[in-house]
SEDOGU-381855 format. One record per atom (N, C-alpha, C): x, y, z. Coordinates in steps of 0.2 Angstrom, whole numbers, padded with zeros to 4 digits, always signed. Example, Ala and Ser with C-alpha at 12.3 -4.5 7.8 and 13.67 -1.06 7.14 Angstrom:
SEDOGU-381855
+0066-0028+0039+0062-0022+0039+0066-0016+0039+0064-0011+0035+0068-0005+0036+0064+0000+0039
//
This chain:
SEDOGU-381855
+0004-0006+0001-0001-0001+0000+0004+0007+0001+0003+0011-0005+0007+0018-0005+0004+0022+0000+0007+0026+0005+0005+0029+0009+0005+0036+0007+0002+0041+0009+0003+0049+0009+0011+0051+0009+0014+0047+0014+0022+0049+0013+0025+0047+0007+0023+0039+0006+0027+0038+0000+0026+0042-0005+0020+0044-0006+0018+0047-0014+0021+0054-0014+0025+0056-0008+0028+0063-0008+0035+0064-0008+0037+0058-0013+0044+0058-0014+0045+0055-0021+0048+0058-0027+0048+0055-0033+0056+0055-0035+0058+0051-0039+0065+0052-0042+0065+0049-0049+0068+0054-0053+0067+0052-0060+0074+0051-0063+0076+0044-0065+0082+0044-0067+0085+0046-0073+0078+0046-0078+0079+0049-0084+0075+0055-0085+0075+0059-0088+0073+0065-0091+0069+0067-0097+0063+0068-0100+0062+0068-0108+0067+0072-0112+0069+0071-0116+0075+0074-0120+0072+0082-0122+0077+0086-0123+0077+0092-0125+0077+0097-0119+0078+0103-0120+0078+0108-0115+0073+0113-0115+0070+0113-0122+0064+0119-0122+0058+0116-0120+0056+0119-0115+0048+0118-0113+0044+0120-0118+0038+0114-0119+0035+0116-0124+0027+0116-0121+0025+0115-0114+0019+0116-0112+0019+0125-0109+0012+0127-0108+0013+0135-0106+0016+0135-0099+0014+0130-0095+0016+0129-0088+0023+0128-0088+0027+0124-0092+0035+0123-0091+0038+0129-0093+0035+0133-0099+0039+0140-0100+0038+0144-0094+0031+0144-0091+0031+0149-0085+0035+0147-0079+0036+0141-0078+0042+0138-0074+0049+0141-0076+0051+0141-0082+0058+0142-0083+0057+0152-0083+0053+0154-0084+0052+0161-0085+0054+0164-0078+0051+0159-0073+0050+0161-0066+0058+0162-0064+0063+0157-0066+0071+0157-0064+0074+0163-0067+0072+0162-0075+0075+0168-0079+0075+0175-0076+0069+0175-0074+0068+0183-0070+0072+0185-0065+0074+0181-0061+0080+0182-0057+0086+0183-0059+0089+0182-0066+0095+0182-0068+0096+0189-0073+0100+0192-0071+0103+0196-0076+0108+0195-0081+0111+0189-0080+0117+0185-0082+0115+0181-0089+0113+0183-0096+0111+0178-0100+0117+0175-0102+0123+0176-0102+0127+0171-0103+0128+0165-0098+0128+0166-0092+0126+0161-0087+0121+0156-0089+0114+0160-0091+0110+0155-0091+0110+0150-0099+0114+0153-0103+0117+0150-0109+0120+0144-0108+0125+0146-0103+0129+0140-0100+0126+0134-0097+0120+0136-0093+0116+0132-0091+0112+0128-0095+0110+0132-0101+0106+0128-0106+0111+0123-0109+0116+0124-0110+0122+0120-0114+0122+0114-0109+0123+0116-0102+0124+0109-0098+0118+0104-0098+0112+0108-0098+0106+0103-0099+0106+0099-0105+0108+0103-0110+0108+0098-0118+0113+0093-0117+0118+0094-0114+0125+0089-0115+0123+0084-0109+0119+0084-0106+0116+0079-0100+0121+0078-0093+0121+0086-0092+0127+0085-0086+0121+0085-0080+0114+0084-0080+0110+0085-0074+0110+0077-0073+0111+0075-0067+0110+0067-0066+0102+0066-0062+0101+0060-0058+0095+0058-0056+0091+0065-0053+0085+0066-0054+0081+0071-0051+0075+0069-0046+0077+0074-0041+0072+0070-0034+0067+0076-0034+0060+0074-0033+0056+0080-0030+0053+0077-0025+0052+0082-0019+0049+0082-0012+0045+0089-0011+0042+0088-0008+0038+0096-0006+0043+0101-0005+0042+0105-0008+0046+0112-0007+0054+0112-0010+0055+0107-0013+0061+0107-0017+0063+0101-0022+0067+0103-0027+0069+0099-0032+0077+0098-0031+0079+0093-0031+0087+0092-0029+0090+0087-0035+0096+0088-0038+0100+0085-0042+0107+0085-0042+0111+0081-0043+0118+0083-0044+0120+0084-0051+0124+0089-0053+0125+0092-0059+0132+0092-0060+0135+0089-0065+0142+0089-0066+0145+0097-0070+0150+0099-0066+0152+0105-0070+0160+0103-0072+0164+0108-0071+0171+0107-0074+0175+0102-0069+0173+0102-0064+0178+0098-0058+0174+0090-0058+0178+0085-0056+0176+0079-0057+0170+0077-0052+0170+0080-0046+0165+0079-0042+0157+0083-0043+0153+0080-0044+0147+0084-0046+0145+0089-0040+0140+0094-0042+0139+0099-0037+0131+0097-0035+0129+0098-0028+0123+0096-0027+0118+0103-0028+0113+0102-0032+0109+0109-0033+0102+0108-0032+0100+0113-0030+0092+0113-0028+0089+0119-0030+0082+0118-0031+0078+0123-0032+0072+0122-0027+0071+0128-0024+0066+0128-0018+0060+0131-0021+0054+0129-0019+0049+0133-0021+0044+0133-0015+0041+0137-0010+0036+0136-0005+0030+0131-0006+0029+0125-0001+0023+0122-0003+0019+0126+0001+0012+0124-0001+0006+0127+0001+0003+0125+0008+0001+0128+0012-0003+0125+0017-0009+0121+0016-0012+0118+0020-0018+0114+0020-0024+0119+0018-0024+0124+0021-0030+0128+0020-0030+0131+0012-0024+0132+0010-0025+0134+0002-0025+0128-0003-0023+0123+0000-0024+0116-0003-0031+0116-0004-0036+0116+0001-0043+0115+0001-0045+0120-0003-0045+0126-0003-0046+0131-0008-0044+0130-0015-0040+0128-0017-0038+0126-0024-0042+0119-0026-0042+0115-0021-0045+0109-0024-0053+0108-0025-0056+0114-0021-0062+0115-0021-0065+0119-0027-0060+0122-0030-0061+0125-0036-0059+0121-0042-0056+0116-0042-0055+0112-0047-0060+0106-0047-0063+0104-0041-0068+0099-0040-0075+0103-0044-0076+0108-0043-0082+0111-0045-0082+0113-0052-0077+0112-0056-0076+0112-0062-0074+0106-0066-0078+0102-0069-0078+0096-0073-0072+0096-0078-0072+0102-0082-0068+0103-0086-0059+0103-0083-0059+0107-0078-0054+0108-0074-0051+0102-0071-0056+0097-0069-0053+0091-0067-0051+0086-0072-0055+0085-0079-0052+0082-0084-0045+0083-0087-0044+0091-0086-0038+0093-0089-0033+0089-0084-0034+0091-0078-0028+0089-0074-0027+0080-0074-0032+0077-0076-0031+0070-0076-0028+0067-0082-0029+0072-0088-0025+0071-0094-0018+0075-0094-0015+0075-0088-0008+0079-0089-0008+0085-0090-0013+0090-0089-0013+0097-0091-0013+0101-0084-0011+0107-0085-0013+0111-0079-0018+0115-0080-0024+0115-0077-0030+0119-0078-0029+0126-0075-0031+0131-0080-0030+0138-0078-0033+0140-0072-0037+0136-0069-0040+0138-0062-0036+0136-0058-0031+0132-0058-0027+0130-0054-0019+0134-0055-0019+0137-0060-0012+0139-0061-0010+0145-0057-0013+0150-0056-0011+0154-0052-0009+0153-0045-0012+0148-0042-0012+0145-0035-0004+0140-0036-0003+0137-0040+0004+0134-0040+0010+0135-0044+0009+0140-0049+0015+0141-0053+0019+0147-0049+0026+0146-0050+0030+0151-0045+0029+0157-0047+0028+0161-0041+0026+0169-0042+0034+0172-0042+0034+0179-0042+0040+0182-0042+0044+0181-0035+0050+0178-0037+0054+0178-0031+0054+0170-0026+0048+0168-0029+0047+0161-0025+0052+0155-0027+0055+0155-0032+0058+0149-0036+0066+0152-0033+0068+0149-0029+0075+0151-0025+0081+0145-0027+0086+0147-0030+0091+0142-0032+0097+0141-0027+0098+0135-0025+0105+0134-0021+0109+0128-0024+0116+0130-0024+0120+0126-0027+0126+0125-0022+0131+0119-0022+0137+0118-0017+0143+0121-0021+0142+0123-0027+0148+0125-0032+0150+0133-0029+0156+0134-0030+0160+0140-0027+0156+0148-0029+0152+0146-0035+0150+0153-0038+0144+0155-0035+0144+0159-0030+0139+0162-0027+0136+0169-0028+0140+0172-0032+0138+0178-0036+0131+0177-0040+0127+0184-0039+0121+0184-0044+0117+0177-0045+0115+0174-0041+0112+0167-0043+0106+0169-0048+0103+0164-0052+0106+0157-0051+0113+0156-0055+0116+0150-0053+0122+0148-0057+0121+0145-0062+0125+0142-0066+0125+0139-0072+0121+0131-0070+0123+0129-0065+0121+0123-0063+0114+0122-0061+0112+0129-0058+0104+0129-0056+0100+0131-0062+0104+0133-0067+0100+0135-0073+0098+0129-0076+0105+0124-0077+0104+0117-0080+0098+0114-0076+0099+0113-0070+0091+0109-0067+0086+0112-0069+0085+0119-0069+0079+0123-0071+0076+0120-0078+0080+0120-0082+0078+0118-0090+0077+0110-0089+0080+0106-0087+0078+0099-0086+0072+0099-0082+0070+0102-0076+0064+0101-0072+0059+0103-0077+0060+0107-0081+0054+0110-0086+0051+0105-0091+0057+0101-0093+0054+0095-0097+0050+0090-0093+0053+0089-0086+0048+0086-0082+0041+0087-0081+0040+0093-0080+0034+0097-0078+0029+0097-0086+0033+0098-0091+0030+0097-0098+0027+0089-0097+0029+0084-0095+0027+0077-0097+0022+0076-0090+0022+0079-0084+0019+0076-0079+0019+0083-0073+0012+0087-0075+0012+0093-0070+0011+0091-0064+0010+0085-0061+0009+0082-0055+0015+0083-0050+0022+0085-0054+0029+0086-0052+0028+0091-0049+0024+0097-0052+0023+0105-0049+0020+0103-0043+0014+0099-0044+0010+0100-0038+0012+0097-0031+0018+0092-0033+0021+0089-0028+0027+0093-0025+0029+0098-0028+0033+0104-0025+0029+0108-0022+0023+0108-0024+0018+0112-0018+0016+0109-0013+0017+0103-0012+0016+0100-0007+0011+0093-0006+0008+0091-0012+0004+0086-0013+0005+0081-0018+0006+0074-0015+0007+0069-0021+0001+0068-0025+0003+0064-0031-0002+0064-0036-0009+0058-0033-0006+0052-0030-0012+0048-0027-0016+0053-0022-0014+0055-0018-0018+0060-0013-0023+0065-0016-0020+0068-0021-0024+0073-0024-0029+0070-0028-0027+0065-0032-0034+0061-0036-0039+0059-0031-0036+0056-0026-0042+0054-0020-0046+0059-0019-0043+0064-0015-0046+0070-0013-0052+0073-0019-0048+0074-0025-0052+0077-0029-0059+0072-0032-0059+0066-0031-0063+0062-0032-0067+0062-0027-0067+0062-0020-0072+0064-0015-0075+0071-0017-0071+0076-0017-0075+0082-0018-0079+0082-0024-0077+0079-0030-0082+0079-0037-0086+0076-0035-0087+0070-0031-0093+0067-0029-0098+0069-0026-0095+0074-0020-0100+0079-0016-0103+0084-0020-0098+0086-0024-0102+0092-0028-0108+0088-0032-0107+0083-0036-0112+0079-0039-0117+0078-0036-0117+0076-0029-0121+0075-0026-0127+0080-0024-0123+0086-0022-0127+0092-0021-0131+0094-0027-0128+0093-0033-0131+0097-0040-0138+0092-0041-0138+0085-0039-0143+0081-0041-0150+0083-0038-0155+0083-0044-0161+0087-0041-0164+0081-0035-0169+0084-0031-0172+0079-0026-0176+0074-0029-0179+0077-0034-0184+0073-0038-0181+0068-0043-0175+0067-0044-0171+0063-0048-0173+0056-0046-0175+0051-0050-0176+0044-0049-0171+0041-0047-0171+0035-0041-0166+0030-0039-0164+0027-0044-0158+0025-0046-0157+0021-0050-0157+0014-0050-0161+0010-0053-0162+0003-0052-0155-0002-0049-0157-0007-0044-0151-0009-0042-0152-0016-0037-0148-0019-0036-0148-0025-0031-0145-0023-0024-0147-0024-0018-0143-0024-0013-0136-0028-0013-0131-0025-0011-0126-0029-0011-0125-0035-0007-0128-0036-0003-0128-0043+0001-0132-0048-0004-0137-0046-0007-0140-0050-0011-0137-0052-0017-0134-0047-0020-0130-0049-0025-0124-0053-0025-0121-0053-0018-0115-0058-0016-0118-0065-0014-0124-0065-0012-0128-0072-0011-0128-0075-0016-0128-0073-0022-0129-0078-0029-0123-0082-0030-0124-0089-0028-0118-0092-0029-0117-0097-0036-0122-0096-0039-0124-0100-0047-0126-0096-0051-0123-0097-0057-0125-0094-0064-0128-0098-0069-0130-0097-0073-0135-0101-0077-0129-0105-0082-0130-0111-0085-0125-0114-0087-0124-0111-0094-0118-0111-0097-0117-0108-0105-0121-0115-0109-0124-0112-0115-0127-0117-0119-0120-0122-0122-0122-0127-0125-0118-0132-0128-0114-0128-0133-0109-0130-0134-0104-0128-0141-0106-0132-0146-0108-0129-0153-0108-0132-0158-0104-0138-0160-0106-0143-0163-0101-0148-0166-0096-0147-0171-0091-0149-0169-0086-0146-0175-0088-0150-0181-0087-0147-0187-0088-0150-0194-0083-0157-0194-0086-0162-0199-0083-0167-0199-0076-0166-0205-0077-0162-0208-0071-0160-0213-0070-0153-0215-0066-0151-0218-0064-0144-0220-0069-0144-0227-0072-0139-0227-0076-0137-0234-0073-0133-0238-0074-0134-0245-0071-0131-0251-0072-0123-0251-0066-0120-0252-0067-0114-0252-0069-0110-0258-0073-0102-0257-0075-0102-0264-0071-0101-0269-0074-0101-0276-0069-0100-0281-0067-0093-0282-0061-0091-0284-0058-0085-0284-0057-0083-0292-0060-0078-0295-0059-0078-0301-0052-0074-0302-0049-0076-0308-0042-0074-0311-0044-0067-0313-0040-0062-0310-0041-0054-0313-0034-0052-0315-0033-0049-0321-0027-0045-0323-0024-0042-0317-0018-0044-0316-0015-0039-0310-0018-0041-0302-0022-0046-0302-0025-0048-0296-0021-0054-0293-0022-0056-0287-0020-0061-0284-0020-0067-0288-0016-0072-0287-0017-0078-0290-0021-0082-0287-0026-0085-0291-0032-0088-0287-0030-0095-0284-0025-0099-0287-0022-0105-0284-0019-0102-0277-0016-0099-0277-0012-0096-0270-0018-0094-0265-0023-0090-0266-0028-0089-0262-0032-0095-0261-0033-0100-0265-0037-0105-0263-0032-0109-0258-0026-0110-0259-0022-0113-0255-0022-0110-0248-0021-0104-0247-0021-0101-0242-0028-0102-0237-0034-0101-0241-0040-0103-0237-0040-0110-0235-0040-0114-0239-0040-0121-0238-0035-0122-0231-0029-0121-0231-0024-0121-0227-0025-0118-0220-0028-0112-0220-0030-0109-0213-0038-0113-0211-0042-0114-0215-0047-0118-0213-0046-0125-0210-0041-0129-0212-0038-0135-0210-0035-0134-0203-0031-0129-0203-0028-0127-0196-0033-0125-0190-0037-0122-0193-0043-0120-0188-0047-0125-0186-0049-0131-0190-0052-0136-0188-0048-0140-0183-0041-0141-0184-0037-0144-0180-0036-0141-0174-0036-0135-0174-0037-0132-0166-0042-0133-0162-0049-0132-0166-0055-0132-0164-0056-0140-0161-0053-0146-0164-0055-0152-0161-0049-0155-0158-0043-0153-0157-0038-0156-0153-0035-0151-0149-0035-0144-0149-0033-0139-0145-0026-0138-0148-0023-0141-0153-0015-0140-0154-0015-0137-0161-0010-0134-0163-0008-0131-0168-0005-0136-0174-0006-0137-0179-0003-0144-0182+0003-0141-0185+0005-0134-0186+0010-0132-0190+0014-0128-0184+0013-0129-0178+0017-0125-0174+0024-0127-0173+0029-0122-0174+0037-0124-0174+0039-0126-0181+0036-0127-0186+0038-0129-0192+0044-0124-0195+0049-0126-0198+0053-0122-0200+0049-0121-0208+0054-0114-0213+0052-0114-0218+0051-0119-0223+0056-0123-0223+0057-0130-0227+0050-0135-0226+0050-0136-0220+0045-0142-0217+0038-0139-0219+0036-0131-0217+0030-0129-0220+0029-0129-0228+0035-0127-0232+0034-0128-0238+0033-0136-0241+0036-0140-0238+0035-0148-0239+0027-0149-0238+0024-0146-0232+0018-0148-0231+0013-0146-0236+0015-0140-0238+0010-0136-0242+0009-0140-0249+0016-0142-0250+0017-0146-0257+0013-0153-0256+0013-0156-0251+0011-0163-0251+0003-0162-0251+0000-0157-0251-0007-0158-0254-0008-0160-0260-0003-0158-0265-0003-0160-0272+0001-0164-0274+0000-0171-0275+0003-0177-0277+0006-0174-0284+0012-0176-0285+0016-0175-0292+0012-0179-0297+0010-0184-0297+0008-0187-0304+0001-0183-0306+0000-0181-0312-0004-0178-0315-0004-0171-0312+0001-0167-0310+0001-0160-0308-0002-0154-0314-0006-0151-0311-0008-0146-0316-0004-0140-0317-0005-0137-0322+0000-0131-0323+0001-0127-0316-0006-0124-0313-0006-0121-0308-0001-0124-0301-0003-0130-0302+0002-0135-0296+0009-0134-0298+0010-0134-0303+0017-0134-0305+0021-0128-0303+0017-0123-0304+0019-0116-0303+0020-0116-0295+0015-0119-0291+0016-0119-0283+0022-0123-0281+0024-0127-0284+0030-0132-0283+0036-0128-0285+0036-0124-0290+0041-0120-0292+0043-0114-0288+0037-0111-0285+0038-0106-0280+0040-0107-0274+0037-0113-0272+0040-0116-0266+0047-0118-0265+0049-0121-0271+0056-0123-0271+0061-0117-0270+0059-0112-0274+0062-0106-0275+0063-0102-0269+0058-0102-0265+0057-0098-0259+0062-0102-0252+0062-0109-0254+0068-0113-0249+0074-0113-0252+0075-0112-0257+0082-0113-0260+0084-0120-0263+0078-0124-0263+0079-0131-0267+0077-0131-0273+0078-0138-0276+0074-0140-0282+0068-0141-0283+0064-0142-0287+0056-0145-0288+0058-0152-0286+0063-0156-0288+0064-0163-0287+0065-0164-0280+0069-0160-0277+0070-0161-0269+0063-0159-0265+0059-0154-0269+0052-0155-0265+0048-0159-0266+0047-0162-0271+0043-0167-0274+0043-0173-0268+0052-0175-0268+0053-0181-0263+0052-0179-0257+0052-0173-0254+0051-0172-0248+0043-0172-0246+0040-0170-0251+0033-0170-0251+0029-0178-0251+0033-0181-0255+0030-0189-0254+0032-0192-0247+0037-0190-0244+0038-0192-0237+0034-0190-0232+0031-0182-0233+0027-0180-0229+0020-0184-0230+0018-0186-0235+0013-0190-0235+0014-0196-0233+0018-0199-0231+0020-0205-0228+0018-0203-0219+0020-0198-0217+0020-0198-0211+0022-0191-0207+0022-0186-0211+0022-0180-0208+0031-0178-0206+0031-0175-0201+0037-0173-0199+0042-0178-0199+0039-0184-0194+0044-0190-0194+0046-0194-0200+0041-0193-0204+0044-0196-0211+0049-0191-0214+0048-0185-0214+0053-0180-0217+0059-0181-0214+0059-0182-0208+0067-0182-0203+0069-0189-0206+0066-0195-0207+0069-0201-0209+0071-0200-0216+0068-0196-0221+0072-0195-0227+0077-0192-0227+0079-0186-0223+0083-0182-0223+0089-0183-0218+0088-0185-0213+0093-0186-0207+0094-0194-0204+0100-0196-0208+0102-0202-0206+0105-0203-0199+0103-0208-0196+0106-0210-0189+0108-0216-0187+0111-0217-0181+0114-0224-0179+0109-0226-0174+0105-0230-0176+0100-0234-0171+0104-0240-0167+0099-0242-0162+0103-0248-0158+0103-0254-0162+0107-0260-0160+0106-0265-0165+0101-0269-0165+0098-0269-0160+0091-0274-0159+0087-0274-0165+0084-0268-0166+0079-0267-0171+0082-0271-0178+0089-0270-0180+0091-0273-0185+0091-0281-0185+0094-0284-0179+0094-0290-0177+0087-0294-0177+0082-0291-0178+0076-0294-0177+0074-0292-0185+0075-0287-0188+0073-0287-0194+0075-0291-0200+0082-0291-0200+0085-0296-0206+0083-0302-0206+0083-0306-0200+0080-0312-0201+0073-0313-0203+0069-0308-0200+0062-0308-0201+0060-0308-0210+0065-0303-0212+0064-0302-0220+0067-0308-0223+0072-0312-0221+0075-0318-0226+0069-0324-0224+0066-0324-0218+0061-0328-0218+0054-0327-0222+0053-0321-0224+0047-0319-0229+0050-0320-0236+0056-0322-0237+0057-0324-0244+0060-0316-0247+0061-0311-0243+0062-0306-0245+0069-0303-0248+0073-0309-0247+0081-0308-0248+0085-0306-0242+0093-0305-0243+0097-0301-0238+0097-0295-0239+0095-0290-0235+0095-0284-0234+0102-0281-0231+0106-0277-0234+0114-0273-0231+0112-0269-0226+0113-0268-0220+0113-0263-0215+0118-0257-0218+0116-0250-0216+0120-0246-0216+0117-0239-0212+0119-0238-0206+0115-0233-0203+0110-0235-0201+0104-0231-0201+0096-0233-0201+0093-0236-0206+0097-0239-0212+0094-0241-0218+0096-0248-0219+0091-0252-0221+0093-0259-0224+0091-0258-0232+0096-0261-0236+0095-0260-0243+0096-0267-0247+0092-0267-0251+0094-0274-0256+0090-0272-0263+0096-0272-0268+0093-0270-0275+0090-0262-0274+0085-0263-0277+0080-0256-0278+0076-0255-0272+0076-0258-0267+0071-0258-0262+0076-0256-0256+0073-0253-0251+0076-0250-0245+0071-0249-0239+0073-0251-0234+0068-0250-0227+0073-0244-0223+0069-0238-0220+0074-0235-0216+0069-0235-0210+0074-0235-0205+0070-0234-0198+0071-0229-0195+0064-0225-0193+0063-0219-0191+0064-0219-0184+0065-0213-0181+0066-0212-0174+0060-0214-0169+0055-0214-0173+0048-0216-0171+0047-0223-0170+0052-0228-0171+0052-0234-0170+0049-0237-0178+0045-0234-0183+0043-0236-0188+0048-0237-0195+0047-0243-0199+0050-0244-0204+0047-0240-0209+0050-0237-0214+0047-0233-0220+0051-0236-0227+0046-0237-0231+0048-0241-0237+0050-0236-0242+0055-0237-0246+0058-0234-0252+0060-0236-0257+0060-0234-0264+0062-0237-0270+0066-0233-0273+0071-0237-0277+0076-0232-0281+0074-0234-0289+0074-0228-0292+0072-0228-0298+0078-0229-0302+0083-0228-0300+0090-0231-0303+0095-0235-0298+0094-0242-0298+0097-0246-0293+0103-0242-0290+0101-0242-0283+0107-0240-0279+0106-0232-0278+0102-0230-0281+0103-0222-0282+0096-0218-0281+0094-0212-0281+0088-0210-0282+0082-0211-0278+0083-0212-0270+0078-0216-0267+0072-0211-0266+0067-0215-0267+0061-0211-0265+0056-0214-0260+0052-0211-0256+0047-0216-0252+0041-0217-0256+0040-0223-0253+0034-0227-0256+0030-0231-0252+0023-0229-0250+0020-0233-0246+0019-0231-0239+0014-0233-0234+0015-0231-0228+0020-0234-0224+0022-0231-0218+0028-0234-0213+0023-0239-0208+0027-0244-0206+0024-0250-0202+0030-0252-0197+0027-0255-0191+0031-0257-0185+0036-0263-0187+0032-0267-0193+0035-0273-0195+0038-0272-0201+0045-0273-0202+0048-0272-0209+0045-0276-0214+0043-0282-0212+0040-0286-0219+0034-0282-0221+0029-0281-0216+0023-0277-0219+0024-0271-0223+0030-0267-0220+0032-0261-0224+0033-0261-0230+0038-0266-0232+0039-0267-0239+0033-0268-0245+0033-0264-0250+0027-0266-0254+0028-0272-0257+0021-0274-0259+0022-0282-0261+0023-0281-0270
//
């Protein structure tokens, strides 16, 4: 819980960039200090110090704003600007004026100083007093105090509650007090004949422990429907690409609805391209589908043959099948010790082991990390291996008949 005492000390490690005050109250703050100086050169040096970042963290408490300002010596100077805090009676007068004017209250909450509050909180003649630990005590303010003044003006631009804190009240206590006074004004202005707002006693509302059940959700569709047909317009989007995107988005949405999982979460660019291509078998590809293969291959830096082979593997079993195609690995001896005799017993011949592969002439079985055997065939004996048929935990069953 933040108390009123905690609310009356604020430290700003950084200050908004620039030294030129942009708000009218920020300019009034600068004018209050500049009006006490007859040394324009000293003010100019202070402005330069502010621009070059010589002012360190700024701390604001009621009646003073303090910072260390680096000068020509290694050790920074403690610099302070004093402004008298207002007493409680004066604060009551000012808050009553703001609470009685909805526009003034709204302006303050929007970080603007309302005109009705300005005369009471902005520094008057001689109120803003500089102090500095530097040896330059002639004709204040010194350049360090001037630098602090210019930086403080940027704080006031961004948050006028800094000015109100200097005058003695923190933001939290001000907002709470203004809220109470505004409510009191509204209650006094409400006509006696105004009807009561309909409502329920708090005790009765809190006693309700049950709420009506939500209606049952609609059943998920059994399959993804066909997207609408997109006409081919000169200079317009590619109809096939639109069809592909719509179909893919619908399939993904259905999977999320029925399983709660995103089917393509974590896919690489290559894996996603293979997934998209796998929806179009290479046999009997239309011209539009060939264009899709060409574009996907170009986008991933592969050939269309690489993409067609990978798409065939994806149709075997998704990511696991693609990994089996592209990532040779060294499985334990047990699966091979069981598979080779089983293949011999089934009159499939002797298969030669190499890493996770068993090969005989133009046929091959690859053991995936998922424990399944994936069948392959070679279009050129011993070369150009292509996935063929679904995987199986039984090597004999996996081989195509």
